[in-house]
C-alpha positions in Angstrom: 32.6 -11.0 -1.1 34.4 -9.6 2.0 32.6 -9.4 5.4 32.7 -5.7 5.3 31.0 -5.7 1.9 28.5 -8.2 3.1 27.6 -6.0 6.0 27.3 -3.0 3.7 25.0 -5.0 1.6 22.9 -6.0 4.7 22.6 -2.3 5.7 21.6 -1.3 2.2 19.0 -4.1 2.3 17.7 -3.0 5.6 17.2 0.6 4.4 15.3 -0.8 1.3 13.2 -2.8 3.6 12.3 0.0 5.7 11.5 2.2 2.7 9.2 -0.5 1.2 7.5 -1.0 4.4 6.7 2.7 4.6 5.5 2.6 1.1 3.2 -0.4 1.6 1.6 1.2 4.8 0.9 4.4 2.8 -0.7 2.4 0.0 -2.9 0.5 2.6 -4.0 3.7 3.9 -5.0 5.0 0.5 -6.8 1.8 -0.2 -8.8 2.3 2.9 -9.6 5.9 1.9 -10.5 4.8 -1.6 -12.9 2.2 0.0 -14.4 4.9 2.2 -15.0 7.3 -0.7 -16.6 4.7 -2.9 -19.0 3.7 -0.2 -19.9 7.3 0.5 -20.4 7.9 -3.2 -22.7 4.9 -3.4 -24.6 5.8 -0.3 -25.1 9.4 -1.5 -26.4 8.0 -5.0 -28.9 5.7 -3.2 -30.0 8.6 -1.1 -30.5 10.8 -4.1 -32.5 8.1 -6.0 -34.5 6.9 -2.9 -35.7 10.6 -2.4 -33.9 10.9 1.0 -32.1 14.1 -0.5 -33.5 16.5 -3.1 -32.5 15.2 -6.4 -30.0 17.6 -8.2 -28.1 16.5 -11.3 -25.0 18.1 -10.0 -25.2 16.2 -6.7 -25.7 12.9 -8.7 -22.7 13.6 -10.8 -20.6 14.4 -7.8 -21.9 11.2 -6.1 -21.0 9.1 -9.1 -17.6 10.8 -9.4 -16.9 10.1 -5.7 -17.9 6.5 -6.1 -15.9 5.9 -9.2 -12.9 7.8 -8.0 -12.9 5.7 -4.8 -12.8 2.6 -6.8 -10.0 3.8 -9.1 -8.1 4.8 -6.0 -8.7 1.6 -4.2 -7.7 -0.6 -7.3 -4.5 1.4 -8.2 -3.2 1.5 -4.7 -4.1 -2.1 -4.1 -1.8 -3.3 -7.0 0.9 -1.0 -5.9 0.6 -2.3 -2.4 0.8 -5.9 -3.5 3.9 -5.2 -5.8 5.5 -3.4 -2.8 4.9 -6.4 -0.6 6.4 -8.7 -3.0 9.5 -6.5 -3.4 9.6 -6.4 0.5 9.4 -10.1 0.8 12.3 -10.5 -1.8 14.5 -7.9 0.0 14.0 -9.7 3.4 14.9 -13.0 1.7 18.0 -11.5 0.4 18.9 -9.9 3.8 18.3 -13.3 5.6 20.6 -15.0 2.9 23.3 -12.4 3.4 23.2 -12.8 7.1 23.2 -16.5 6.8 26.4 -16.3 4.8 28.3 -14.5 7.4 30.5 -16.4 9.6 29.1 -15.3 12.9 30.3 -16.4 16.2 28.4 -16.7 19.5 29.8 -14.3 22.1 29.5 -15.4 25.8 
């Protein structure tokens, strides 16, 4: 592989790393939102059953849906985040390997 090809490959890997980092950050935000939604749904359910709120079947179903939906969003995005982090680590390792293979000279 020529030095120019290696540099192009490093640039491509850096763009991929940036993209994967953004995707991982977005997934982390969605995991946090899912956690908040599930906690709110659980709290709402408890408040309904404890009599702190007037019991209404529609509210009960909405509270259950919020809690379960939050759990689903949290789990789905957590697995996507983990896969993305693994791909990110692999791309960073490939970039380090490509940089290490270049014959770089120290400039004074």
